[in-house]
VOGU-3710 file (C-alpha; in Angstrom, 3 decimals, decimal comma):
1> makniyirgd> 0,000/0,000/0,000  1,219/3,534/-0,763  2,684/5,329/2,252  0,153/8,204/2,012  -2,861/5,880/2,127  -4,308/4,213/5,186  -7,485/2,312/6,030  -10,045/3,576/8,481  -13,006/1,274/8,951  -13,774/0,038/5,461
11> tyyarfqiag> -12,598/3,154/3,581  -9,245/4,328/2,243  -7,998/7,686/3,533  -5,153/9,945/2,392  -2,541/11,686/4,514  -0,127/14,155/2,878  1,321/17,676/3,072  1,301/20,522/0,588  3,166/23,746/1,344  3,656/22,579/4,933
21> qpyrqslhvr> -0,091/22,156/5,494  -1,179/18,621/6,477  -4,227/17,116/4,756  -6,201/14,047/5,849  -9,234/13,159/3,797  -11,343/10,240/2,749  -10,644/8,984/-0,753  -14,234/7,710/-0,974  -13,000/4,257/-1,990  -14,199/1,212/-0,073
31> vepakrseak> -11,746/-1,491/0,915  -12,454/-4,644/-1,072  -10,625/-7,948/-0,972  -9,420/-7,506/-4,545  -6,234/-5,564/-5,323  -8,355/-3,361/-7,589  -9,622/-1,191/-4,725  -6,083/-0,232/-3,712  -5,361/0,910/-7,267  -8,569/3,002/-7,159
41> airaleklka> -7,429/4,547/-3,891  -4,045/5,446/-5,389  -5,721/7,120/-8,380  -8,097/8,986/-6,039  -5,116/10,164/-3,953  -3,323/11,491/-7,037  -6,453/13,335/-8,156  -7,059/14,828/-4,685  -3,438/15,955/-4,330  -3,496/17,600/-7,778
51> kiedevrhgi> -6,720/19,455/-6,922  -5,386/20,742/-3,603  -2,027/21,561/-5,188  -3,815/23,713/-7,786  -5,792/25,490/-5,094  -2,862/26,093/-2,724  0,082/26,761/-5,001  -1,576/28,229/-8,091  -4,604/29,983/-6,619  -6,995/27,955/-8,757
61> tppktwqdav> -10,283/27,739/-6,936  -13,015/25,211/-7,572  -16,070/26,423/-9,496  -18,515/28,466/-7,459  -22,129/27,448/-7,178  -25,012/29,856/-7,613  -25,654/29,625/-3,871  -22,035/30,609/-3,110  -22,398/33,640/-5,384  -25,640/34,742/-3,710
71> iawnevalsl> -24,082/34,391/-0,253  -21,009/36,385/-1,331  -23,270/39,050/-2,871  -25,336/39,278/0,300  -22,239/39,924/2,412  -21,516/43,193/0,591  -24,899/44,182/-0,835  -26,288/46,059/2,149  -23,372/48,460/2,055  -23,963/49,152/-1,656
81> isenshrryi> -27,739/49,313/-2,088  -30,752/50,439/-0,089  -32,573/48,103/2,244  -35,661/48,101/-0,016  -33,584/47,152/-3,070  -31,864/44,432/-1,057  -35,217/42,993/-0,009  -36,418/43,002/-3,642  -33,276/41,174/-4,804  -33,802/38,550/-2,108
91> vsfnqcrfwl> -37,362/37,968/-3,381  -35,999/37,533/-6,924  -33,270/35,151/-5,738  -35,884/33,039/-3,957  -37,945/32,851/-7,156  -34,886/31,660/-9,146  -33,669/29,282/-6,481  -35,525/26,190/-7,750  -33,769/26,380/-11,152  -30,360/27,648/-10,120
101> edkhirdidg> -29,481/26,380/-6,643  -27,646/23,222/-7,777  -25,823/24,858/-10,707  -22,283/26,153/-10,977  -21,955/29,746/-12,169  -20,199/28,581/-15,355  -23,247/26,430/-16,221  -25,736/29,317/-16,122  -26,048/30,420/-19,723  -28,720/31,677/-22,094
111> aclrelikg> -30,354/28,256/-22,445  -30,539/27,854/-18,675  -32,094/31,299/-18,274  -34,630/30,574/-21,052  -35,729/27,485/-19,107  -36,060/29,596/-15,993  -38,217/32,159/-17,826  -40,429/29,420/-19,353  -40,787/27,758/-15,939
//
């Protein structure tokens, strides 16, 4: 087994450091009697390390969801717009929520908005 992988219960976990910061996370791979599950865990570890490496060293952040964008907007909105306008935006966000809440910002395009308007 790779030195950065260990078993906890019936799941493989990863333990590694990037830029001096320790990381311990589940690899979401179940331990199976076959050797195949260990190979899956190694691939999952490589993928996880690459993702965190991109985030930490290169400033590449994962895609934001619509909900993340609304929360970030709300944190600064009251200082930029009136309370009445803020309340109206919140009503509009609640109306759009059903169509947009599980989407990433990059996936909201003209076709998505047309579906929302038809809805």
